[in-house]
N, CA, C, O and the ligand as a Tripos MOL2 file, in Angstrom:
@<TRIPOS>MOLECULE
protein
  169   167    43     0     0
PROTEIN
NO_CHARGES

@<TRIPOS>ATOM
      1 N          11.2040  -10.9180   -2.2020 N.3       1 MET1
      2 CA         11.6970   -9.9230   -1.6190 C.3       1 MET1
      3 C          11.3410   -9.8130   -0.0900 C.2       1 MET1
      4 O          10.1510   -9.8790    0.2170 O.2       1 MET1
      5 N          12.2640   -9.6560    0.8570 N.am      2 PRO2
      6 CA         11.9470   -9.8240    2.2550 C.3       2 PRO2
      7 C          11.3800   -8.5850    2.6170 C.2       2 PRO2
      8 O          11.6540   -7.6230    1.9000 O.2       2 PRO2
      9 N          10.6520   -8.4240    3.5800 N.am      3 CYS3
     10 CA          9.8940   -7.3250    4.2670 C.3       3 CYS3
     11 C          10.8580   -6.1700    4.5950 C.2       3 CYS3
     12 O          11.9350   -6.3930    5.1460 O.2       3 CYS3
     13 N          10.4700   -4.9690    4.2600 N.am      4 VAL4
     14 CA         11.4510   -3.9660    4.5430 C.3       4 VAL4
     15 C          12.0230   -3.7770    5.8590 C.2       4 VAL4
     16 O          13.0640   -3.1530    6.0690 O.2       4 VAL4
     17 N          11.1990   -4.4200    6.8690 N.am      5 CYS5
     18 CA         11.6450   -4.3430    8.2570 C.3       5 CYS5
     19 C          12.8470   -5.2670    8.5960 C.2       5 CYS5
     20 O          13.5200   -5.1310    9.6170 O.2       5 CYS5
     21 N          13.0830   -6.3260    7.5430 N.am      6 GLY6
     22 CA         14.3320   -7.0180    7.7000 C.3       6 GLY6
     23 C          13.9870   -8.4080    8.3730 C.2       6 GLY6
     24 O          14.9140   -9.2140    8.4490 O.2       6 GLY6
     25 N          12.9910   -8.6990    8.7720 N.am      7 ILE7
     26 CA         12.6510  -10.0030    9.4660 C.3       7 ILE7
     27 C          11.4700  -10.9410    8.7570 C.2       7 ILE7
     28 O          11.4530  -12.1650    8.8810 O.2       7 ILE7
     29 N          10.5940  -10.2710    8.0790 N.am      8 GLY8
     30 CA          9.6430  -10.9490    7.6200 C.3       8 GLY8
     31 C           9.9290  -11.5680    6.0770 C.2       8 GLY8
     32 O          10.7940  -11.1350    5.3160 O.2       8 GLY8
     33 N           9.0950  -12.5720    5.8180 N.am      9 GLU9
     34 CA          9.1820  -13.0180    4.3510 C.3       9 GLU9
     35 C           8.9510  -12.0650    3.3850 C.2       9 GLU9
     36 O           9.6930  -11.9020    2.4160 O.2       9 GLU9
     37 N           7.9920  -11.4520    3.5990 N.am     10 SER10
     38 CA          7.4210  -10.2590    2.3970 C.3      10 SER10
     39 C           6.7270   -9.2310    3.3050 C.2      10 SER10
     40 O           6.2040   -9.4720    4.3930 O.2      10 SER10
     41 N           6.8080   -8.0410    2.6760 N.am     11 THR11
     42 CA          5.9990   -6.9750    3.1860 C.3      11 THR11
     43 C           4.4690   -7.2380    3.3920 C.2      11 THR11
     44 O           3.7870   -6.8820    4.3530 O.2      11 THR11
     45 N           4.0450   -7.9940    2.1890 N.am     12 GLU12
     46 CA          2.6460   -8.0400    2.0790 C.3      12 GLU12
     47 C           2.0520   -9.0130    3.0890 C.2      12 GLU12
     48 O           0.8730   -8.8460    3.4020 O.2      12 GLU12
     49 N           2.8110  -10.1080    3.6850 N.am     13 SER13
     50 CA          2.3710  -11.0330    4.5200 C.3      13 SER13
     51 C           2.9780  -10.5580    5.9180 C.2      13 SER13
     52 O           2.6100  -11.1830    6.9130 O.2      13 SER13
     53 N           3.8150   -9.5780    6.0650 N.am     14 HIS14
     54 CA          4.3400   -9.2410    7.3880 C.3      14 HIS14
     55 C           3.8160   -7.9220    7.8500 C.2      14 HIS14
     56 O           2.9470   -7.8560    8.7190 O.2      14 HIS14
     57 N           4.3340   -6.8730    7.2800 N.am     15 CYS15
     58 CA          4.1910   -5.5540    7.9260 C.3      15 CYS15
     59 C           2.7930   -4.8680    7.2760 C.2      15 CYS15
     60 O           2.0410   -4.1860    7.9710 O.2      15 CYS15
     61 N           2.5990   -5.0850    6.1480 N.am     16 LEU16
     62 CA          1.6290   -4.4590    5.2350 C.3      16 LEU16
     63 C           0.1790   -4.5580    5.8670 C.2      16 LEU16
     64 O          -0.5130   -3.5400    5.8690 O.2      16 LEU16
     65 N          -0.2680   -5.6260    6.3520 N.am     17 PRO17
     66 CA         -1.5580   -5.9790    7.0120 C.3      17 PRO17
     67 C          -1.6440   -5.0520    8.2000 C.2      17 PRO17
     68 O          -2.7520   -4.5990    8.4860 O.2      17 PRO17
     69 N          -0.6320   -4.7360    8.8900 N.am     18 ILE18
     70 CA         -0.7080   -4.0400   10.1240 C.3      18 ILE18
     71 C          -0.7140   -2.5700    9.8010 C.2      18 ILE18
     72 O          -1.3970   -1.7930   10.4700 O.2      18 ILE18
     73 N           0.1090   -2.1250    8.6840 N.am     19 ILE19
     74 CA          0.1580   -0.9260    8.2850 C.3      19 ILE19
     75 C          -1.2240   -0.3230    8.0350 C.2      19 ILE19
     76 O          -1.6500    0.6950    8.5800 O.2      19 ILE19
     77 N          -2.0100   -1.2410    6.9530 N.am     20 LYS20
     78 CA         -3.1020   -0.9490    6.5850 C.3      20 LYS20
     79 C          -4.4010   -1.2350    7.6070 C.2      20 LYS20
     80 O          -5.5570   -1.0300    7.2350 O.2      20 LYS20
     81 N          -4.1000   -1.6820    8.7970 N.am     21 GLY21
     82 CA         -5.0150   -1.8740    9.8050 C.3      21 GLY21
     83 C          -5.8630   -3.1060    9.6420 C.2      21 GLY21
     84 O          -6.9540   -3.1990   10.2040 O.2      21 GLY21
     85 N          -5.3030   -4.1730    8.7780 N.am     22 GLU22
     86 CA         -6.1100   -5.2020    8.3970 C.3      22 GLU22
     87 C          -5.8050   -6.2770    9.6000 C.2      22 GLU22
     88 O          -6.5840   -7.1980    9.8460 O.2      22 GLU22
     89 N          -4.6830   -6.0750   10.2660 N.am     23 LYS23
     90 CA         -4.3080   -6.9420   11.3320 C.3      23 LYS23
     91 C          -3.7650   -6.2300   12.5350 C.2      23 LYS23
     92 O          -3.0610   -5.2290   12.4000 O.2      23 LYS23
     93 N          -4.0680   -6.7120   13.6780 N.am     24 ALA24
     94 CA         -3.4750   -5.8840   14.8060 C.3      24 ALA24
     95 C          -2.0720   -6.3790   15.2660 C.2      24 ALA24
     96 O          -1.8350   -7.5840   15.3540 O.2      24 ALA24
     97 N          -1.2420   -5.5200   15.5280 N.am     25 ALA25
     98 CA          0.1280   -5.8610   15.7770 C.3      25 ALA25
     99 C           0.0340   -6.7700   17.1050 C.2      25 ALA25
    100 O          -0.7370   -6.4660   18.0160 O.2      25 ALA25
    101 N           0.9350   -7.9960   17.1610 N.am     26 GLU26
    102 CA          0.7260   -8.8020   18.2070 C.3      26 GLU26
    103 C           1.6770   -8.2970   19.2510 C.2      26 GLU26
    104 O           1.5340   -8.6100   20.4330 O.2      26 GLU26
    105 N           2.5090   -7.6300   18.8920 N.am     27 THR27
    106 CA          3.5960   -7.0780   20.0190 C.3      27 THR27
    107 C           4.0020   -5.6290   19.8120 C.2      27 THR27
    108 O           3.8280   -5.1740   18.6810 O.2      27 THR27
    109 N           4.5070   -4.8590   20.7270 N.am     28 ALA28
    110 CA          4.9130   -3.5820   20.5640 C.3      28 ALA28
    111 C           5.9950   -3.5690   19.5840 C.2      28 ALA28
    112 O           6.0450   -2.5600   18.8810 O.2      28 ALA28
    113 N           6.9220   -4.5250   19.3760 N.am     29 GLU29
    114 CA          7.8930   -4.6130   18.4340 C.3      29 GLU29
    115 C           7.2450   -4.5280   17.0570 C.2      29 GLU29
    116 O           7.6230   -3.7820   16.1540 O.2      29 GLU29
    117 N           6.2070   -5.3940   17.0030 N.am     30 ALA30
    118 CA          5.6400   -5.4530   15.6160 C.3      30 ALA30
    119 C           4.9070   -4.2220   15.1530 C.2      30 ALA30
    120 O           4.8110   -3.8650   13.9790 O.2      30 ALA30
    121 N           4.4300   -3.6480   16.1410 N.am     31 LEU31
    122 CA          3.8200   -2.3360   15.7110 C.3      31 LEU31
    123 C           5.0830   -1.1980   15.2500 C.2      31 LEU31
    124 O           5.0420   -0.4230   14.2940 O.2      31 LEU31
    125 N           6.0810   -1.3540   16.1460 N.am     32 MET32
    126 CA          7.2320   -0.3980   15.6570 C.3      32 MET32
    127 C           7.6640   -0.6870   14.3460 C.2      32 MET32
    128 O           7.9060    0.1860   13.5140 O.2      32 MET32
    129 N           7.7830   -2.1150   14.1140 N.am     33 ARG33
    130 CA          8.3950   -2.4250   12.5580 C.3      33 ARG33
    131 C           7.4360   -2.0190   11.5700 C.2      33 ARG33
    132 O           7.8180   -1.7350   10.4350 O.2      33 ARG33
    133 N           6.2850   -1.9690   11.8800 N.am     34 ALA34
    134 CA          5.2050   -1.5580   10.8370 C.3      34 ALA34
    135 C           5.2460   -0.2510   10.6360 C.2      34 ALA34
    136 O           5.0610    0.1810    9.4980 O.2      34 ALA34
    137 N           5.4860    0.5680   11.6610 N.am     35 ARG35
    138 CA          5.6060    1.9300   11.4610 C.3      35 ARG35
    139 C           6.9980    2.3010   10.7680 C.2      35 ARG35
    140 O           7.0690    3.2780   10.0220 O.2      35 ARG35
    141 N           7.9770    1.5820   11.0080 N.am     36 TYR36
    142 CA          9.1760    1.8460   10.2800 C.3      36 TYR36
    143 C           8.9840    1.4230    8.9820 C.2      36 TYR36
    144 O           9.4080    2.1840    8.1120 O.2      36 TYR36
    145 N           8.4150    0.3320    8.6100 N.am     37 SER37
    146 CA          8.0950   -0.1980    7.1350 C.3      37 SER37
    147 C           7.3040    0.8290    6.4060 C.2      37 SER37
    148 O           7.6110    1.1100    5.2470 O.2      37 SER37
    149 N           6.2830    1.4220    7.0190 N.am     38 ALA38
    150 CA          5.3660    2.4080    6.5520 C.3      38 ALA38
    151 C           6.2250    3.6530    6.0870 C.2      38 ALA38
    152 O           5.9680    4.2770    5.0580 O.2      38 ALA38
    153 N           7.2270    3.9420    6.9070 N.am     39 TYR39
    154 CA          8.0780    4.9410    6.6950 C.3      39 TYR39
    155 C           8.8710    4.6420    5.4440 C.2      39 TYR39
    156 O           8.7740    5.3670    4.4540 O.2      39 TYR39
    157 N           9.5990    3.6520    5.4770 N.am     40 ALA40
    158 CA         10.5080    3.1110    4.4960 C.3      40 ALA40
    159 C           9.9690    2.9590    3.2110 C.2      40 ALA40
    160 O          10.6690    3.0940    2.2080 O.2      40 ALA40
    161 N           8.4930    2.6230    3.1590 N.am     41 LEU41
    162 CA          7.9390    2.5360    2.0440 C.3      41 LEU41
    163 C           7.3080    3.8220    1.3770 C.2      41 LEU41
    164 O           6.8730    3.8210    0.2260 O.2      41 LEU41
    165 N           7.3010    4.9050    2.2060 N.am     42 GLY42
    166 CA          6.9590    6.2450    1.7610 C.3      42 GLY42
    167 C           5.5540    6.2630    2.0500 C.2      42 GLY42
    168 O           4.8850    7.2660    1.8040 O.2      42 GLY42
    169 ZN          7.9540   -6.6830    8.4150 Zn       43 ZN43
@<TRIPOS>BOND
     1     1     2 1
     2     2     3 1
     3     3     4 2
     4     3     5 am
     5     5     6 1
     6     6     7 1
     7     7     8 2
     8     7     9 am
     9     9    10 1
    10    10    11 1
    11    11    12 2
    12    11    13 am
    13    13    14 1
    14    14    15 1
    15    15    16 2
    16    15    17 am
    17    17    18 1
    18    18    19 1
    19    19    20 2
    20    19    21 am
    21    21    22 1
    22    22    23 1
    23    23    24 2
    24    23    25 am
    25    25    26 1
    26    26    27 1
    27    27    28 2
    28    27    29 am
    29    29    30 1
    30    30    31 1
    31    31    32 2
    32    31    33 am
    33    33    34 1
    34    34    35 1
    35    35    36 2
    36    35    37 am
    37    37    38 1
    38    38    39 1
    39    39    40 2
    40    39    41 am
    41    41    42 1
    42    42    43 1
    43    43    44 2
    44    43    45 am
    45    45    46 1
    46    46    47 1
    47    47    48 2
    48    47    49 am
    49    49    50 1
    50    50    51 1
    51    51    52 2
    52    51    53 am
    53    53    54 1
    54    54    55 1
    55    55    56 2
    56    55    57 am
    57    57    58 1
    58    58    59 1
    59    59    60 2
    60    59    61 am
    61    61    62 1
    62    62    63 1
    63    63    64 2
    64    63    65 am
    65    65    66 1
    66    66    67 1
    67    67    68 2
    68    67    69 am
    69    69    70 1
    70    70    71 1
    71    71    72 2
    72    71    73 am
    73    73    74 1
    74    74    75 1
    75    75    76 2
    76    75    77 am
    77    77    78 1
    78    78    79 1
    79    79    80 2
    80    79    81 am
    81    81    82 1
    82    82    83 1
    83    83    84 2
    84    83    85 am
    85    85    86 1
    86    86    87 1
    87    87    88 2
    88    87    89 am
    89    89    90 1
    90    90    91 1
    91    91    92 2
    92    91    93 am
    93    93    94 1
    94    94    95 1
    95    95    96 2
    96    95    97 am
    97    97    98 1
    98    98    99 1
    99    99   100 2
   100    99   101 am
   101   101   102 1
   102   102   103 1
   103   103   104 2
   104   103   105 am
   105   105   106 1
   106   106   107 1
   107   107   108 2
   108   107   109 am
   109   109   110 1
   110   110   111 1
   111   111   112 2
   112   111   113 am
   113   113   114 1
   114   114   115 1
   115   115   116 2
   116   115   117 am
   117   117   118 1
   118   118   119 1
   119   119   120 2
   120   119   121 am
   121   121   122 1
   122   122   123 1
   123   123   124 2
   124   123   125 am
   125   125   126 1
   126   126   127 1
   127   127   128 2
   128   127   129 am
   129   129   130 1
   130   130   131 1
   131   131   132 2
   132   131   133 am
   133   133   134 1
   134   134   135 1
   135   135   136 2
   136   135   137 am
   137   137   138 1
   138   138   139 1
   139   139   140 2
   140   139   141 am
   141   141   142 1
   142   142   143 1
   143   143   144 2
   144   143   145 am
   145   145   146 1
   146   146   147 1
   147   147   148 2
   148   147   149 am
   149   149   150 1
   150   150   151 1
   151   151   152 2
   152   151   153 am
   153   153   154 1
   154   154   155 1
   155   155   156 2
   156   155   157 am
   157   157   158 1
   158   158   159 1
   159   159   160 2
   160   159   161 am
   161   161   162 1
   162   162   163 1
   163   163   164 2
   164   163   165 am
   165   165   166 1
   166   166   167 1
   167   167   168 2
@<TRIPOS>SUBSTRUCTURE
     1 MET1         2 RESIDUE 1 A MET
     2 PRO2         6 RESIDUE 1 A PRO
     3 CYS3        10 RESIDUE 1 A CYS
     4 VAL4        14 RESIDUE 1 A VAL
     5 CYS5        18 RESIDUE 1 A CYS
     6 GLY6        22 RESIDUE 1 A GLY
     7 ILE7        26 RESIDUE 1 A ILE
     8 GLY8        30 RESIDUE 1 A GLY
     9 GLU9        34 RESIDUE 1 A GLU
    10 SER10       38 RESIDUE 1 A SER
    11 THR11       42 RESIDUE 1 A THR
    12 GLU12       46 RESIDUE 1 A GLU
    13 SER13       50 RESIDUE 1 A SER
    14 HIS14       54 RESIDUE 1 A HIS
    15 CYS15       58 RESIDUE 1 A CYS
    16 LEU16       62 RESIDUE 1 A LEU
    17 PRO17       66 RESIDUE 1 A PRO
    18 ILE18       70 RESIDUE 1 A ILE
    19 ILE19       74 RESIDUE 1 A ILE
    20 LYS20       78 RESIDUE 1 A LYS
    21 GLY21       82 RESIDUE 1 A GLY
    22 GLU22       86 RESIDUE 1 A GLU
    23 LYS23       90 RESIDUE 1 A LYS
    24 ALA24       94 RESIDUE 1 A ALA
    25 ALA25       98 RESIDUE 1 A ALA
    26 GLU26      102 RESIDUE 1 A GLU
    27 THR27      106 RESIDUE 1 A THR
    28 ALA28      110 RESIDUE 1 A ALA
    29 GLU29      114 RESIDUE 1 A GLU
    30 ALA30      118 RESIDUE 1 A ALA
    31 LEU31      122 RESIDUE 1 A LEU
    32 MET32      126 RESIDUE 1 A MET
    33 ARG33      130 RESIDUE 1 A ARG
    34 ALA34      134 RESIDUE 1 A ALA
    35 ARG35      138 RESIDUE 1 A ARG
    36 TYR36      142 RESIDUE 1 A TYR
    37 SER37      146 RESIDUE 1 A SER
    38 ALA38      150 RESIDUE 1 A ALA
    39 TYR39      154 RESIDUE 1 A TYR
    40 ALA40      158 RESIDUE 1 A ALA
    41 LEU41      162 RESIDUE 1 A LEU
    42 GLY42      166 RESIDUE 1 A GLY
    43 ZN43       169 GROUP 0 **** ****
């Protein structure tokens, strides 16, 4: 299942680490996508 942000292979490897604070967002866009994904995941 692709990441809920639409561009990653999976949420676990793409946005989830950023949402959980395990990985720093590399770009402002990545941070925005992570915030969107957090919202989409509830
Ligand atoms: Zn993502």
